[in-house]
N, C-alpha and C positions, 0 to 999 in steps of 0.2 A: 388494524384496518387502515389507519391513516398512512402508515408506511407503504402498504400495498397500493393504495390509491395514488400516492406520490410516485411510486415506481411506474405504474401503468401510464399515468399522465406524462411522465418523463420520457418513456419509451415511445409513446405514440405521437409526440410532437414532430412536425416535419423537420428533417435534417437539412442543413445548409451547406455542408462541406464534406469532403472525403476524409479518410483516416489521416491523422495529423502527427502522430509520434509513436515510437515503439515503447509503449508502456509495459509495466511489469505487474505481478500480482500484488506485491507490497513494497518492493524496492522503489526508491526514488530514481527517476531518470531525468537527464537534461531535457528541458522543455523545448518544444518546437512551435509553441503558440505565437501567433503574430498579433500586432496591434489590431484591436477591433474584434478579437476572438476571446471566447471564455469557455471554460469547461466546468460542467457539473458532474460529480461522480457520487454514486451510491456504492458503499461497500457493506457486505453482509456476511457474517461468520456464525454459523449455527453452533450452539453449545453441545448438542447431543452427539456422541460418537456414532459413526456410521454403522458399526458392527454390533451395537447394543440393541437387541430386539429390532433388527432393521425393518421388518415389515410392519411391526406395531408402531414404530416411531417414524416411519417413512425415512429410514436411513438417517435418523437423528434430527430431522427437520422440525419436529414438533416440540423440541426442548428449549425453545427460545433462541435468541440470537443477539450478537453484538452488531450494532449498526453504526456506520459512519457516513456523514454527508460532507462533501467538500465542494467549494466554489473557488476557482482560481482564474487568473488572467494576467497578462503583462500590463505594467504601468509605464514603462519607459524602456525602449529597445528590448533587451533581453532580461530586464529586471522584472520580476514577477512576484505577485502577492497572492496568497491563498488563505482561506479561512475554513476551519473544519469543526464539526461537532461529532463526538463519539459517545455513544450511550454508556459504555463501560466506564464507571467512575465519573461520569458527567464531564468528560474532557472537552475543553475548548482549546483550539490550536490556531495560531496565526504564524504563517511562514513567509519569509522573504528570501528570494533566491535569485541568482544570476547565472545564466548559461553562457558558455564560451565554446565556439567551434574552433579547434586548433587548426591553424593554416597547414595546408599540405598534409593533412592527416585524416584518418577515418575516425578519430577520437573526438567525442564531445564530453564536456565537463560542466558540472554545476556546483556552485557553493551556496549553501543555504543556512539560515538561522531560523530556528523555530521557537516561539514562545508558547509554552503549554501550561495549562492550569487544570487541576483535577481534584476531586474530592475522594479521599481514600475511604471515608465512612461519614455518615451524617453528623457524627460528634467530633470528628478530628479536624474539621475545618478544611478550607481549600488551600492547596499548595501550588506554587508557581515557580517555574524554572525555565532554563534555556537548553536547547539541543543544537549542536553544531554538526554539520555534515557536509561531506564532499561526495558527489556521485559521478561516476565515469561510465560511459557506454560507447561501444564502437558501432559504426555502421555495419550492416550485414557482411560477414566474411564469407569466403568460399564455403558452400554448403548451407548458406542462409543462417548461420549462427551469429548471434549478437550478444557478447558477454556484457555483464553489468557488475559494477563494484560500488558498494556504499561503505564509507568509513565515517564513524560518528563519535561524538563525545556528549554524554548525558550529564549535565551539570547537577541534576537532582541526585543521581546516584554516585556521581564522581567516577564514572567508568567510561572507558572507550568501548566501541562496538564495531562489529564487522558483519557485513552481509554481502553475499555474492550470488550470482545466478546467470542464467542465459535464456534467450528465446531462440527458437528454431523455426524459421518460416517453412512450413511444409506445403502450403499453397499460397497463392497471391494474397488472400485475405484470411488465412488460417495459420496459427502458430502454436507451438508447444512451448511451455515455460516451466522453469524450475528455479527454486531459491533455497539457500541454506545460510543459517546464521550460527556460526560457532561461538560459544560463549568464551569471552576473554577473561582471564584471571578469576576462575571459578573459586568460590569460597564454600567448599563442601562442609566445613566445620562451623560455619557461622549461621546460627539459627535465624538471625535477622537479615540474612542476605536477600537482596531483591531479585536474585537470579533464580530462574526455574531450574530444575534438575536436568532437563533435557535440552539439547540444541534444537532450535526451531527449524522447520523446513516446510515447503509447500511446492506443489506442482499442479499445473492446470493447462487449460485449453482456451485460446482467445480467438474470437471471430470478429473481424472488422467488417462493418456494414457502412452504408452511406451516412456518415456523421455519428456513428455509434461504435463503441467497443463493448463486446459482451465476453465475460470471462467466467468460466466454471473452474473451481479449484478444490483440492483436498490438501489438508495439512494438519499438523499436530498442535496448532495454536489458534485461538479465537481472537488474538490481538490484531489490531489494525495498524498498519504502518511499520516502517523499518525500525524505528526507535524502540518500540515495545517488543518486537520480535528479537532484537539484539539481546534482550534480557532473558531469553530462553522460553521454554514451554514446560508445563507441569506434568505432562505425560506424553507418550507417543501414540495415544489414541487418535485415529484419523477423524476429521470433521470436515463437512462440506462448507463451501463458501462461494460467493460470487461477487463480481464487480460489474457495474454498468456505467459507462462513461458517455457523456453526451456533449458534443461540441456545438456552441452557438457562434455563428458568424454575424456579428452585430452591424 
């Protein structure tokens, strides 16, 4: 109930600014926040498969969910800091990033370092590591298509990761999005491998309103963020999710 109340309060607050950047479902994108702006984001991934007794489980929505809360904003020019909490494994994340707009180019780039801490189980203790990532995104190309690429390295698993996707503007404030995360260096014979057996994917619909982004999505993973999705998914069962992003102009 606390999560529902938070989301309702968050959505009903008066907005101060129009849409601000071309965000994605889970992929990281170069930031377009200016000094004095801040974003709060709620990410919700339902555990239940959409096709498992769909009417009894309301398409998997009564099976619990993984929830993430993120607050981010610039601290100096295009240097940005964000802090997140994700319910799954009680993850805490602090992210530092810098965005560059390449001159005479449609390409934007972001370099980021993420410090994350999680608890695998109550008896295993908390583990902490770094994740390094570069994110590339183009301005809308002919046809309204904007490709996105994430390349990362997870120091906890000692593995590189890759995620790519695109958004297609179908109307001024409406876009279709898709993402795919092919597993690099799969260890099918390693029983202790951190990788899931399936490549992760997601697709969805985003609506931009005055100061908010609303996203509905379906995918085969309940993980939140590019780093975890680069490790794969445990099945190809489809699950619902949503994002709500709220911009504050301070």
